[in-house]
KOLSEGU-230151 format. One record per residue (C-alpha): residue number from 0; residue in three letters; x, y, z negated. Coordinates in pm, 1 decimal. Example, Ala and Ser with C-alpha at 12.3 -4.5 7.8 and 13.67 -1.06 7.14 Angstrom:
! residues 2
<site><i>0</i><aa>ALA</aa><u>1230.0</u><v>-450.0</v><w>-780.0</w></site>
<site><i>1</i><aa>SER</aa><u>1367.0</u><v>-106.0</v><w>-714.0</w></site>
//
This chain:
! residues 289
<site><i>0</i><aa>ASP</aa><u>99.6</u><v>434.3</v><w>-975.7</w></site>
<site><i>1</i><aa>ILE</aa><u>290.4</u><v>743.2</v><w>-1058.0</w></site>
<site><i>2</i><aa>PRO</aa><u>452.4</u><v>631.3</v><w>-1421.3</w></site>
<site><i>3</i><aa>SER</aa><u>345.7</u><v>902.6</v><w>-1706.6</w></site>
<site><i>4</i><aa>SER</aa><u>672.6</u><v>908.5</v><w>-1803.9</w></site>
<site><i>5</i><aa>ALA</aa><u>1006.5</u><v>868.6</v><w>-1686.2</w></site>
<site><i>6</i><aa>PRO</aa><u>1135.1</u><v>551.3</v><w>-1532.1</w></site>
<site><i>7</i><aa>PRO</aa><u>1361.0</u><v>343.0</v><w>-1717.0</w></site>
<site><i>8</i><aa>SER</aa><u>1759.6</u><v>468.5</v><w>-1686.5</w></site>
<site><i>9</i><aa>SER</aa><u>1831.6</u><v>109.2</v><w>-1561.8</w></site>
<site><i>10</i><aa>LEU</aa><u>1632.5</u><v>240.3</v><w>-1280.0</w></site>
<site><i>11</i><aa>LEU</aa><u>1789.2</u><v>537.9</v><w>-1211.4</w></site>
<site><i>12</i><aa>HIS</aa><u>2156.3</u><v>431.0</v><w>-1333.4</w></site>
<site><i>13</i><aa>GLY</aa><u>2222.3</u><v>172.4</v><w>-1201.6</w></site>
<site><i>14</i><aa>GLY</aa><u>2006.0</u><v>-62.2</v><w>-1124.2</w></site>
<site><i>15</i><aa>ASP</aa><u>1996.2</u><v>-280.1</v><w>-723.1</w></site>
<site><i>16</i><aa>ALA</aa><u>1838.5</u><v>-574.6</v><w>-630.8</w></site>
<site><i>17</i><aa>ARG</aa><u>2120.7</u><v>-766.3</v><w>-437.9</w></site>
<site><i>18</i><aa>ALA</aa><u>2037.9</u><v>-1009.0</v><w>-208.6</w></site>
<site><i>19</i><aa>ASN</aa><u>2303.6</u><v>-1263.4</v><w>-255.4</w></site>
<site><i>20</i><aa>SER</aa><u>2683.3</u><v>-1311.1</v><w>-444.4</w></site>
<site><i>21</i><aa>LYS</aa><u>2855.3</u><v>-1232.9</v><w>-129.5</w></site>
<site><i>22</i><aa>SER</aa><u>2614.0</u><v>-999.3</v><w>67.7</w></site>
<site><i>23</i><aa>PHE</aa><u>2392.7</u><v>-731.7</v><w>77.4</w></site>
<site><i>24</i><aa>VAL</aa><u>2109.7</u><v>-780.1</v><w>325.6</w></site>
<site><i>25</i><aa>ASN</aa><u>1920.8</u><v>-517.1</v><w>503.4</w></site>
<site><i>26</i><aa>THR</aa><u>1631.2</u><v>-593.1</v><w>720.7</w></site>
<site><i>27</i><aa>ILE</aa><u>1469.6</u><v>-472.4</v><w>1068.4</w></site>
<site><i>28</i><aa>LEU</aa><u>1128.3</u><v>-534.4</v><w>1158.5</w></site>
<site><i>29</i><aa>ASP</aa><u>958.4</u><v>-684.5</v><w>1456.4</w></site>
<site><i>30</i><aa>PHE</aa><u>619.6</u><v>-726.3</v><w>1487.1</w></site>
<site><i>31</i><aa>ASN</aa><u>294.2</u><v>-528.4</v><w>1579.9</w></site>
<site><i>32</i><aa>LEU</aa><u>277.8</u><v>-203.8</v><w>1451.4</w></site>
<site><i>33</i><aa>ARG</aa><u>-92.8</u><v>-209.6</v><w>1437.1</w></site>
<site><i>34</i><aa>ARG</aa><u>-143.8</u><v>-530.4</v><w>1220.3</w></site>
<site><i>35</i><aa>ALA</aa><u>108.4</u><v>-344.9</v><w>1038.0</w></site>
<site><i>36</i><aa>LEU</aa><u>-37.1</u><v>-33.9</v><w>947.1</w></site>
<site><i>37</i><aa>VAL</aa><u>-344.6</u><v>-173.3</v><w>823.7</w></site>
<site><i>38</i><aa>ALA</aa><u>-154.8</u><v>-436.8</v><w>614.6</w></site>
<site><i>39</i><aa>SER</aa><u>62.4</u><v>-88.5</v><w>463.9</w></site>
<site><i>40</i><aa>CYS</aa><u>382.3</u><v>-256.3</v><w>594.5</w></site>
<site><i>41</i><aa>VAL</aa><u>577.1</u><v>-104.4</v><w>879.3</w></site>
<site><i>42</i><aa>GLY</aa><u>661.7</u><v>-221.5</v><w>1206.7</w></site>
<site><i>43</i><aa>LEU</aa><u>873.2</u><v>-196.7</v><w>1527.5</w></site>
<site><i>44</i><aa>SER</aa><u>897.9</u><v>-306.2</v><w>1863.4</w></site>
<site><i>45</i><aa>ALA</aa><u>1127.2</u><v>-536.2</v><w>2010.3</w></site>
<site><i>46</i><aa>LEU</aa><u>1501.4</u><v>-487.4</v><w>1881.7</w></site>
<site><i>47</i><aa>ALA</aa><u>1828.1</u><v>-525.1</v><w>2104.4</w></site>
<site><i>48</i><aa>GLY</aa><u>2045.6</u><v>-765.5</v><w>1989.4</w></site>
<site><i>49</i><aa>CYS</aa><u>2374.2</u><v>-617.6</v><w>1784.4</w></site>
<site><i>50</i><aa>ALA</aa><u>2645.2</u><v>-722.8</v><w>1667.5</w></site>
<site><i>51</i><aa>MET</aa><u>2861.1</u><v>-398.5</v><w>1547.0</w></site>
<site><i>52</i><aa>HIS</aa><u>3084.5</u><v>-381.1</v><w>1254.1</w></site>
<site><i>53</i><aa>ALA</aa><u>3115.7</u><v>-34.4</v><w>1061.5</w></site>
<site><i>54</i><aa>ARG</aa><u>3519.3</u><v>-53.9</v><w>1013.4</w></site>
<site><i>55</i><aa>ALA</aa><u>3648.6</u><v>128.2</v><w>714.5</w></site>
<site><i>56</i><aa>SER</aa><u>3968.8</u><v>395.8</v><w>834.1</w></site>
<site><i>57</i><aa>SER</aa><u>4240.8</u><v>602.1</v><w>595.0</w></site>
<site><i>58</i><aa>SER</aa><u>4136.4</u><v>903.6</v><w>761.1</w></site>
<site><i>59</i><aa>SER</aa><u>3796.3</u><v>1056.7</v><w>818.1</w></site>
<site><i>60</i><aa>THR</aa><u>3596.2</u><v>1382.1</v><w>996.8</w></site>
<site><i>61</i><aa>ALA</aa><u>3251.9</u><v>1267.9</v><w>853.7</w></site>
<site><i>62</i><aa>ALA</aa><u>3048.8</u><v>1540.8</v><w>742.8</w></site>
<site><i>63</i><aa>LEU</aa><u>2993.2</u><v>1430.5</v><w>373.7</w></site>
<site><i>64</i><aa>GLY</aa><u>3195.9</u><v>1407.9</v><w>112.4</w></site>
<site><i>65</i><aa>ASP</aa><u>3221.5</u><v>1232.7</v><w>-228.7</w></site>
<site><i>66</i><aa>ALA</aa><u>2958.5</u><v>938.0</v><w>-205.6</w></site>
<site><i>67</i><aa>LYS</aa><u>3135.9</u><v>545.9</v><w>-224.0</w></site>
<site><i>68</i><aa>GLY</aa><u>3283.0</u><v>496.3</v><w>61.2</w></site>
<site><i>69</i><aa>VAL</aa><u>3172.7</u><v>785.7</v><w>287.8</w></site>
<site><i>70</i><aa>ASP</aa><u>3518.8</u><v>926.1</v><w>288.8</w></site>
<site><i>71</i><aa>LEU</aa><u>3590.6</u><v>660.0</v><w>521.2</w></site>
<site><i>72</i><aa>LEU</aa><u>3372.8</u><v>693.5</v><w>783.9</w></site>
<site><i>73</i><aa>ILE</aa><u>3505.0</u><v>781.2</v><w>1139.1</w></site>
<site><i>74</i><aa>GLY</aa><u>3235.2</u><v>1009.4</v><w>1338.4</w></site>
<site><i>75</i><aa>GLN</aa><u>2948.9</u><v>1275.8</v><w>1210.9</w></site>
<site><i>76</i><aa>THR</aa><u>2567.9</u><v>1212.0</v><w>1194.4</w></site>
<site><i>77</i><aa>LYS</aa><u>2307.6</u><v>1406.3</v><w>985.9</w></site>
<site><i>78</i><aa>PHE</aa><u>2199.6</u><v>1241.9</v><w>679.0</w></site>
<site><i>79</i><aa>PRO</aa><u>1844.1</u><v>1186.9</v><w>697.4</w></site>
<site><i>80</i><aa>ARG</aa><u>1480.3</u><v>1386.7</v><w>518.9</w></site>
<site><i>81</i><aa>THR</aa><u>1366.9</u><v>1130.8</v><w>292.4</w></site>
<site><i>82</i><aa>VAL</aa><u>981.2</u><v>1204.8</v><w>207.7</w></site>
<site><i>83</i><aa>LYS</aa><u>860.8</u><v>1113.6</v><w>-110.1</w></site>
<site><i>84</i><aa>LEU</aa><u>465.5</u><v>1032.1</v><w>-95.4</w></site>
<site><i>85</i><aa>LEU</aa><u>317.0</u><v>1115.9</v><w>-423.0</w></site>
<site><i>86</i><aa>PRO</aa><u>-61.5</u><v>1117.1</v><w>-470.3</w></site>
<site><i>87</i><aa>ARG</aa><u>-163.9</u><v>1498.9</v><w>-466.1</w></site>
<site><i>88</i><aa>ASP</aa><u>-244.8</u><v>1537.4</v><w>-853.2</w></site>
<site><i>89</i><aa>ALA</aa><u>70.2</u><v>1337.7</v><w>-979.6</w></site>
<site><i>90</i><aa>PRO</aa><u>245.0</u><v>1545.8</v><w>-1248.1</w></site>
<site><i>91</i><aa>GLU</aa><u>523.6</u><v>1738.7</v><w>-1130.2</w></site>
<site><i>92</i><aa>ARG</aa><u>729.7</u><v>1537.3</v><w>-1315.7</w></site>
<site><i>93</i><aa>ALA</aa><u>740.1</u><v>1230.0</v><w>-1096.7</w></site>
<site><i>94</i><aa>PHE</aa><u>902.1</u><v>1408.4</v><w>-790.9</w></site>
<site><i>95</i><aa>GLU</aa><u>1156.7</u><v>1535.1</v><w>-1030.4</w></site>
<site><i>96</i><aa>THR</aa><u>1214.6</u><v>1242.4</v><w>-1124.4</w></site>
<site><i>97</i><aa>THR</aa><u>1301.0</u><v>1147.0</v><w>-765.6</w></site>
<site><i>98</i><aa>LYS</aa><u>1459.3</u><v>1525.6</v><w>-776.4</w></site>
<site><i>99</i><aa>SER</aa><u>1707.5</u><v>1395.2</v><w>-1058.6</w></site>
<site><i>100</i><aa>ASN</aa><u>1806.8</u><v>1027.9</v><w>-895.5</w></site>
<site><i>101</i><aa>TRP</aa><u>1889.2</u><v>1232.0</v><w>-563.0</w></site>
<site><i>102</i><aa>ASN</aa><u>2141.6</u><v>1461.5</v><w>-783.6</w></site>
<site><i>103</i><aa>LEU</aa><u>2288.5</u><v>1200.2</v><w>-950.4</w></site>
<site><i>104</i><aa>TYR</aa><u>2337.4</u><v>930.2</v><w>-592.2</w></site>
<site><i>105</i><aa>HIS</aa><u>2308.6</u><v>1199.7</v><w>-300.6</w></site>
<site><i>106</i><aa>VAL</aa><u>2644.3</u><v>1409.4</v><w>-160.0</w></site>
<site><i>107</i><aa>ASP</aa><u>2378.1</u><v>1653.0</v><w>-83.8</w></site>
<site><i>108</i><aa>GLY</aa><u>2147.7</u><v>1647.4</v><w>-423.8</w></site>
<site><i>109</i><aa>ASP</aa><u>1783.9</u><v>1699.1</v><w>-352.5</w></site>
<site><i>110</i><aa>LYS</aa><u>1852.6</u><v>1920.6</v><w>-57.7</w></site>
<site><i>111</i><aa>ASP</aa><u>1719.1</u><v>1606.8</v><w>186.7</w></site>
<site><i>112</i><aa>VAL</aa><u>1421.8</u><v>1529.2</v><w>9.5</w></site>
<site><i>113</i><aa>GLU</aa><u>1069.6</u><v>1679.6</v><w>15.7</w></site>
<site><i>114</i><aa>ARG</aa><u>712.1</u><v>1583.1</v><w>-122.6</w></site>
<site><i>115</i><aa>GLY</aa><u>451.6</u><v>1472.7</v><w>86.6</w></site>
<site><i>116</i><aa>VAL</aa><u>98.1</u><v>1350.9</v><w>-7.7</w></site>
<site><i>117</i><aa>MET</aa><u>-12.4</u><v>1030.3</v><w>-84.1</w></site>
<site><i>118</i><aa>HIS</aa><u>-393.4</u><v>992.6</v><w>37.7</w></site>
<site><i>119</i><aa>ASP</aa><u>-590.6</u><v>760.7</v><w>-100.1</w></site>
<site><i>120</i><aa>PHE</aa><u>-922.4</u><v>657.8</v><w>119.5</w></site>
<site><i>121</i><aa>ALA</aa><u>-1100.8</u><v>495.1</v><w>-242.6</w></site>
<site><i>122</i><aa>ASP</aa><u>-1298.9</u><v>811.7</v><w>-259.2</w></site>
<site><i>123</i><aa>TRP</aa><u>-1360.6</u><v>840.7</v><w>96.2</w></site>
<site><i>124</i><aa>PRO</aa><u>-1553.1</u><v>1077.8</v><w>224.8</w></site>
<site><i>125</i><aa>THR</aa><u>-1390.6</u><v>1370.3</v><w>78.3</w></site>
<site><i>126</i><aa>ASP</aa><u>-1283.1</u><v>1761.7</v><w>250.4</w></site>
<site><i>127</i><aa>GLU</aa><u>-926.7</u><v>1616.3</v><w>237.0</w></site>
<site><i>128</i><aa>LEU</aa><u>-917.4</u><v>1316.3</v><w>350.8</w></site>
<site><i>129</i><aa>ARG</aa><u>-1126.4</u><v>1429.7</v><w>670.6</w></site>
<site><i>130</i><aa>GLU</aa><u>-953.8</u><v>1755.7</v><w>732.7</w></site>
<site><i>131</i><aa>ALA</aa><u>-619.2</u><v>1575.8</v><w>732.9</w></site>
<site><i>132</i><aa>SER</aa><u>-833.0</u><v>1308.4</v><w>994.3</w></site>
<site><i>133</i><aa>ILE</aa><u>-881.2</u><v>1635.4</v><w>1208.9</w></site>
<site><i>134</i><aa>ASN</aa><u>-596.9</u><v>1770.8</v><w>1215.3</w></site>
<site><i>135</i><aa>LEU</aa><u>-418.2</u><v>1442.7</v><w>1329.6</w></site>
<site><i>136</i><aa>LYS</aa><u>-665.6</u><v>1387.4</v><w>1602.1</w></site>
<site><i>137</i><aa>VAL</aa><u>-588.2</u><v>1751.3</v><w>1745.1</w></site>
<site><i>138</i><aa>LYS</aa><u>-216.0</u><v>1693.4</v><w>1689.6</w></site>
<site><i>139</i><aa>ASP</aa><u>-193.0</u><v>1354.7</v><w>1865.6</w></site>
<site><i>140</i><aa>SER</aa><u>-515.4</u><v>1235.2</v><w>1991.3</w></site>
<site><i>141</i><aa>ALA</aa><u>-360.8</u><v>896.8</v><w>2109.6</w></site>
<site><i>142</i><aa>ALA</aa><u>-207.3</u><v>814.8</v><w>1825.7</w></site>
<site><i>143</i><aa>TYR</aa><u>-557.2</u><v>897.4</v><w>1602.9</w></site>
<site><i>144</i><aa>GLU</aa><u>-766.4</u><v>677.8</v><w>1872.5</w></site>
<site><i>145</i><aa>ALA</aa><u>-542.4</u><v>454.8</v><w>1795.1</w></site>
<site><i>146</i><aa>PHE</aa><u>-507.0</u><v>430.6</v><w>1444.5</w></site>
<site><i>147</i><aa>ASP</aa><u>-877.3</u><v>364.0</v><w>1432.3</w></site>
<site><i>148</i><aa>ALA</aa><u>-904.1</u><v>217.1</v><w>1087.3</w></site>
<site><i>149</i><aa>ILE</aa><u>-944.9</u><v>582.7</v><w>943.4</w></site>
<site><i>150</i><aa>HIS</aa><u>-1289.3</u><v>596.9</v><w>1230.1</w></site>
<site><i>151</i><aa>SER</aa><u>-1621.5</u><v>538.4</v><w>1044.8</w></site>
<site><i>152</i><aa>GLU</aa><u>-1964.3</u><v>515.7</v><w>1165.4</w></site>
<site><i>153</i><aa>PHE</aa><u>-2250.0</u><v>636.5</v><w>917.0</w></site>
<site><i>154</i><aa>GLU</aa><u>-1979.3</u><v>730.0</v><w>674.9</w></site>
<site><i>155</i><aa>ARG</aa><u>-1824.2</u><v>330.5</v><w>672.3</w></site>
<site><i>156</i><aa>LEU</aa><u>-1414.6</u><v>367.1</v><w>742.1</w></site>
<site><i>157</i><aa>ASN</aa><u>-1314.3</u><v>92.5</v><w>1019.4</w></site>
<site><i>158</i><aa>ALA</aa><u>-1094.8</u><v>-25.5</v><w>725.1</w></site>
<site><i>159</i><aa>ASP</aa><u>-1418.6</u><v>-175.4</v><w>574.6</w></site>
<site><i>160</i><aa>ARG</aa><u>-1457.3</u><v>-357.9</v><w>789.3</w></site>
<site><i>161</i><aa>ILE</aa><u>-1181.9</u><v>-598.2</v><w>721.4</w></site>
<site><i>162</i><aa>ASN</aa><u>-1147.1</u><v>-538.2</v><w>344.5</w></site>
<site><i>163</i><aa>ALA</aa><u>-802.2</u><v>-296.9</v><w>396.1</w></site>
<site><i>164</i><aa>ARG</aa><u>-943.5</u><v>52.1</v><w>239.3</w></site>
<site><i>165</i><aa>ALA</aa><u>-660.4</u><v>17.0</v><w>9.3</w></site>
<site><i>166</i><aa>ASP</aa><u>-407.8</u><v>1.1</v><w>251.1</w></site>
<site><i>167</i><aa>VAL</aa><u>-510.9</u><v>233.4</v><w>478.3</w></site>
<site><i>168</i><aa>GLY</aa><u>-398.2</u><v>539.3</v><w>260.7</w></site>
<site><i>169</i><aa>PRO</aa><u>-17.7</u><v>438.8</v><w>237.7</w></site>
<site><i>170</i><aa>ALA</aa><u>-17.6</u><v>383.5</v><w>602.6</w></site>
<site><i>171</i><aa>PHE</aa><u>-191.4</u><v>718.5</v><w>699.3</w></site>
<site><i>172</i><aa>SER</aa><u>32.0</u><v>901.7</v><w>495.9</w></site>
<site><i>173</i><aa>ALA</aa><u>271.0</u><v>715.4</v><w>650.7</w></site>
<site><i>174</i><aa>LEU</aa><u>179.9</u><v>801.5</v><w>1006.8</w></site>
<site><i>175</i><aa>LEU</aa><u>122.5</u><v>1231.3</v><w>889.6</w></site>
<site><i>176</i><aa>ALA</aa><u>487.2</u><v>1199.4</v><w>746.0</w></site>
<site><i>177</i><aa>TRP</aa><u>650.8</u><v>1062.7</v><w>1123.8</w></site>
<site><i>178</i><aa>GLU</aa><u>389.4</u><v>1315.4</v><w>1295.9</w></site>
<site><i>179</i><aa>LYS</aa><u>539.0</u><v>1637.8</v><w>1099.3</w></site>
<site><i>180</i><aa>ALA</aa><u>917.7</u><v>1441.5</v><w>1157.6</w></site>
<site><i>181</i><aa>LYS</aa><u>852.7</u><v>1429.5</v><w>1520.4</w></site>
<site><i>182</i><aa>GLU</aa><u>689.0</u><v>1759.3</v><w>1538.4</w></site>
<site><i>183</i><aa>GLU</aa><u>1064.9</u><v>1912.0</v><w>1401.2</w></site>
<site><i>184</i><aa>GLY</aa><u>1246.3</u><v>1661.6</v><w>1602.6</w></site>
<site><i>185</i><aa>LEU</aa><u>1428.5</u><v>1466.5</v><w>1366.3</w></site>
<site><i>186</i><aa>SER</aa><u>1639.4</u><v>1180.2</v><w>1462.6</w></site>
<site><i>187</i><aa>SER</aa><u>1538.3</u><v>945.8</v><w>1173.6</w></site>
<site><i>188</i><aa>LEU</aa><u>1319.1</u><v>985.6</v><w>859.3</w></site>
<site><i>189</i><aa>ILE</aa><u>1294.2</u><v>816.6</v><w>532.9</w></site>
<site><i>190</i><aa>ILE</aa><u>997.0</u><v>727.9</v><w>351.5</w></site>
<site><i>191</i><aa>ALA</aa><u>980.4</u><v>626.7</v><w>-14.6</w></site>
<site><i>192</i><aa>THR</aa><u>700.0</u><v>544.0</v><w>-168.0</w></site>
<site><i>193</i><aa>PRO</aa><u>592.9</u><v>630.0</v><w>-567.6</w></site>
<site><i>194</i><aa>ASP</aa><u>839.4</u><v>337.0</v><w>-699.8</w></site>
<site><i>195</i><aa>ALA</aa><u>1096.9</u><v>361.9</v><w>-464.0</w></site>
<site><i>196</i><aa>TYR</aa><u>1435.9</u><v>544.7</v><w>-576.7</w></site>
<site><i>197</i><aa>ILE</aa><u>1749.5</u><v>534.8</v><w>-416.5</w></site>
<site><i>198</i><aa>ASN</aa><u>1832.7</u><v>210.3</v><w>-688.3</w></site>
<site><i>199</i><aa>SER</aa><u>1579.4</u><v>69.7</v><w>-489.7</w></site>
<site><i>200</i><aa>HIS</aa><u>1815.9</u><v>23.5</v><w>-211.9</w></site>
<site><i>201</i><aa>CYS</aa><u>1976.1</u><v>-315.4</v><w>-178.7</w></site>
<site><i>202</i><aa>GLY</aa><u>2293.4</u><v>-222.2</v><w>-245.7</w></site>
<site><i>203</i><aa>PRO</aa><u>2442.6</u><v>-23.5</v><w>-563.2</w></site>
<site><i>204</i><aa>PRO</aa><u>2312.1</u><v>283.0</v><w>-555.3</w></site>
<site><i>205</i><aa>LEU</aa><u>2662.7</u><v>483.1</v><w>-528.1</w></site>
<site><i>206</i><aa>GLU</aa><u>2690.9</u><v>282.7</v><w>-197.8</w></site>
<site><i>207</i><aa>PHE</aa><u>2378.7</u><v>400.7</v><w>-44.5</w></site>
<site><i>208</i><aa>ASP</aa><u>2503.1</u><v>740.8</v><w>136.7</w></site>
<site><i>209</i><aa>SER</aa><u>2781.3</u><v>549.9</v><w>296.4</w></site>
<site><i>210</i><aa>PHE</aa><u>2563.2</u><v>259.1</v><w>393.7</w></site>
<site><i>211</i><aa>ILE</aa><u>2308.6</u><v>489.1</v><w>586.6</w></site>
<site><i>212</i><aa>LEU</aa><u>2534.3</u><v>635.3</v><w>727.0</w></site>
<site><i>213</i><aa>SER</aa><u>2731.0</u><v>355.3</v><w>840.2</w></site>
<site><i>214</i><aa>PHE</aa><u>2424.1</u><v>238.0</v><w>983.6</w></site>
<site><i>215</i><aa>LEU</aa><u>2323.3</u><v>572.3</v><w>1187.7</w></site>
<site><i>216</i><aa>LEU</aa><u>2685.0</u><v>587.7</v><w>1310.3</w></site>
<site><i>217</i><aa>ARG</aa><u>2800.3</u><v>229.0</v><w>1423.4</w></site>
<site><i>218</i><aa>GLY</aa><u>2471.7</u><v>32.8</v><w>1413.3</w></site>
<site><i>219</i><aa>PRO</aa><u>2203.3</u><v>-116.2</v><w>1739.3</w></site>
<site><i>220</i><aa>LYS</aa><u>2159.0</u><v>190.7</v><w>1947.7</w></site>
<site><i>221</i><aa>LYS</aa><u>1793.4</u><v>55.5</v><w>1932.5</w></site>
<site><i>222</i><aa>TRP</aa><u>1628.6</u><v>21.7</v><w>1640.1</w></site>
<site><i>223</i><aa>ASP</aa><u>1278.9</u><v>136.5</v><w>1531.0</w></site>
<site><i>224</i><aa>VAL</aa><u>1257.5</u><v>44.4</v><w>1125.0</w></site>
<site><i>225</i><aa>LEU</aa><u>1525.0</u><v>-39.8</v><w>875.4</w></site>
<site><i>226</i><aa>PHE</aa><u>1361.8</u><v>-183.0</v><w>548.0</w></site>
<site><i>227</i><aa>LEU</aa><u>1604.8</u><v>-49.1</v><w>274.8</w></site>
<site><i>228</i><aa>ASP</aa><u>1463.0</u><v>-299.4</v><w>35.9</w></site>
<site><i>229</i><aa>ARG</aa><u>1364.1</u><v>-593.3</v><w>148.5</w></site>
<site><i>230</i><aa>GLY</aa><u>1633.5</u><v>-809.4</v><w>114.6</w></site>
<site><i>231</i><aa>GLU</aa><u>1572.1</u><v>-1150.7</v><w>321.8</w></site>
<site><i>232</i><aa>ARG</aa><u>1201.0</u><v>-1140.7</v><w>230.4</w></site>
<site><i>233</i><aa>GLY</aa><u>1039.3</u><v>-1171.1</v><w>633.2</w></site>
<site><i>234</i><aa>VAL</aa><u>1340.2</u><v>-1292.0</v><w>778.3</w></site>
<site><i>235</i><aa>ASN</aa><u>1284.7</u><v>-1643.2</v><w>965.2</w></site>
<site><i>236</i><aa>GLU</aa><u>1547.1</u><v>-1887.0</v><w>949.9</w></site>
<site><i>237</i><aa>ASP</aa><u>1627.0</u><v>-1836.6</v><w>1232.6</w></site>
<site><i>238</i><aa>ASN</aa><u>1695.1</u><v>-1502.5</v><w>1231.3</w></site>
<site><i>239</i><aa>LEU</aa><u>1883.7</u><v>-1583.1</v><w>915.1</w></site>
<site><i>240</i><aa>ARG</aa><u>2144.0</u><v>-1793.6</v><w>1079.3</w></site>
<site><i>241</i><aa>HIS</aa><u>2214.5</u><v>-1521.6</v><w>1376.2</w></site>
<site><i>242</i><aa>PRO</aa><u>2233.9</u><v>-1197.8</v><w>1167.3</w></site>
<site><i>243</i><aa>GLU</aa><u>2195.1</u><v>-874.3</v><w>1418.3</w></site>
<site><i>244</i><aa>ALA</aa><u>2472.6</u><v>-696.8</v><w>1213.7</w></site>
<site><i>245</i><aa>LEU</aa><u>2754.5</u><v>-731.4</v><w>1000.0</w></site>
<site><i>246</i><aa>PHE</aa><u>2860.0</u><v>-349.7</v><w>813.5</w></site>
<site><i>247</i><aa>SER</aa><u>3188.2</u><v>-334.9</v><w>564.0</w></site>
<site><i>248</i><aa>ASN</aa><u>3366.9</u><v>-96.3</v><w>373.1</w></site>
<site><i>249</i><aa>LYS</aa><u>3642.1</u><v>-86.6</v><w>185.6</w></site>
<site><i>250</i><aa>ALA</aa><u>3485.5</u><v>111.9</v><w>-89.4</w></site>
<site><i>251</i><aa>TRP</aa><u>3173.6</u><v>-142.0</v><w>-118.4</w></site>
<site><i>252</i><aa>GLU</aa><u>3186.9</u><v>-437.3</v><w>-363.1</w></site>
<site><i>253</i><aa>LYS</aa><u>3050.0</u><v>-666.0</v><w>-86.5</w></site>
<site><i>254</i><aa>PRO</aa><u>2928.4</u><v>-611.2</v><w>321.7</w></site>
<site><i>255</i><aa>TYR</aa><u>2570.1</u><v>-573.8</v><w>425.9</w></site>
<site><i>256</i><aa>VAL</aa><u>2459.2</u><v>-789.6</v><w>678.5</w></site>
<site><i>257</i><aa>LEU</aa><u>2164.0</u><v>-672.6</v><w>913.7</w></site>
<site><i>258</i><aa>TYR</aa><u>1865.1</u><v>-902.8</v><w>973.1</w></site>
<site><i>259</i><aa>LYS</aa><u>1577.2</u><v>-878.2</v><w>1205.6</w></site>
<site><i>260</i><aa>ASN</aa><u>1246.7</u><v>-885.7</v><w>1003.6</w></site>
<site><i>261</i><aa>THR</aa><u>959.8</u><v>-1055.0</v><w>1177.1</w></site>
<site><i>262</i><aa>ALA</aa><u>714.0</u><v>-1087.3</v><w>860.7</w></site>
<site><i>263</i><aa>THR</aa><u>602.5</u><v>-1408.5</v><w>1003.6</w></site>
<site><i>264</i><aa>ILE</aa><u>612.2</u><v>-1596.1</v><w>639.6</w></site>
<site><i>265</i><aa>VAL</aa><u>264.9</u><v>-1663.4</v><w>562.8</w></site>
<site><i>266</i><aa>GLY</aa><u>146.0</u><v>-1572.0</v><w>153.3</w></site>
<site><i>267</i><aa>GLU</aa><u>523.7</u><v>-1348.4</v><w>127.1</w></site>
<site><i>268</i><aa>ALA</aa><u>457.8</u><v>-998.8</v><w>-7.3</w></site>
<site><i>269</i><aa>LEU</aa><u>568.4</u><v>-763.5</v><w>240.4</w></site>
<site><i>270</i><aa>PRO</aa><u>566.6</u><v>-371.7</v><w>102.6</w></site>
<site><i>271</i><aa>SER</aa><u>719.6</u><v>-119.1</v><w>266.1</w></site>
<site><i>272</i><aa>ASN</aa><u>828.8</u><v>74.0</v><w>-20.6</w></site>
<site><i>273</i><aa>PHE</aa><u>1177.1</u><v>225.9</v><w>117.5</w></site>
<site><i>274</i><aa>TYR</aa><u>1240.4</u><v>202.9</v><w>472.3</w></site>
<site><i>275</i><aa>MET</aa><u>1408.4</u><v>449.2</v><w>759.6</w></site>
<site><i>276</i><aa>VAL</aa><u>1224.7</u><v>518.9</v><w>1098.7</w></site>
<site><i>277</i><aa>SER</aa><u>1425.3</u><v>631.1</v><w>1447.7</w></site>
<site><i>278</i><aa>LYS</aa><u>1353.8</u><v>911.6</v><w>1620.4</w></site>
<site><i>279</i><aa>SER</aa><u>1234.8</u><v>689.7</v><w>1868.0</w></site>
<site><i>280</i><aa>PHE</aa><u>951.3</u><v>523.4</v><w>1645.1</w></site>
<site><i>281</i><aa>MET</aa><u>855.2</u><v>838.3</v><w>1584.7</w></site>
<site><i>282</i><aa>ASP</aa><u>835.9</u><v>937.2</v><w>1997.9</w></site>
<site><i>283</i><aa>GLY</aa><u>592.1</u><v>627.8</v><w>2084.7</w></site>
<site><i>284</i><aa>ILE</aa><u>382.7</u><v>579.2</v><w>1744.7</w></site>
<site><i>285</i><aa>SER</aa><u>97.3</u><v>585.5</v><w>1952.5</w></site>
<site><i>286</i><aa>ALA</aa><u>227.7</u><v>318.6</v><w>2170.4</w></site>
<site><i>287</i><aa>HIS</aa><u>288.1</u><v>103.4</v><w>1841.9</w></site>
<site><i>288</i><aa>LEU</aa><u>-64.5</u><v>114.4</v><w>1687.5</w></site>
//
């Protein structure tokens, strides 16, 4: 839920989730998207192995300026938009807190973050949910047909058959954000749920910009989803022994390790709160569902 007051200062001013003493961890997921959406997680088709390193340099042609380590990057790429998913009735201060967080740690401030609706199917059927479902059907009938959790018969949601109504809202909301970004031709998109801030990123918040840009510039050429806050959760033992990539930068406290995330550990809590999706993922949404 959206807090009634601003998050504590530790959340907005320096808190981070560190994977271990030697490196920060980000993971990419590899499992069936249809199951993932029903479980309010985000899925990924197969990812090609990659072991590229992001190397620091004393010179720079990077388009951005002052965040920690950004000036050491070589190359230019556009920083992705972030969609902050919030309930429609959430107070405006909830989004203002997000904008303040981005202004604190992101080079371009809140210019790259916009508000999106976090739908809730607890009160189904409502006019708003019906309209959103119809709009999806009109814009992308293949995605609508594939995402059958929101289909209904005699006002009963398909999701109710597996007791997943609570999970449908976040998944549907993310799907609509992906569809909008696809329409606009965005090359990548970051999704942040109500409790996700730059500080949720697995490294120090001042390294958020430079890590994202490093991944986009030097990371795998084929990727679908990058989890920014999971660390090693969802990574099996074999993938832990064989990282996909290692990213380093002279300005960072520690390097970042990239693992394939298969989300196969039984009983492990794997919420999808803060993650980035690629253009290829958004272009192939219906095929993944």
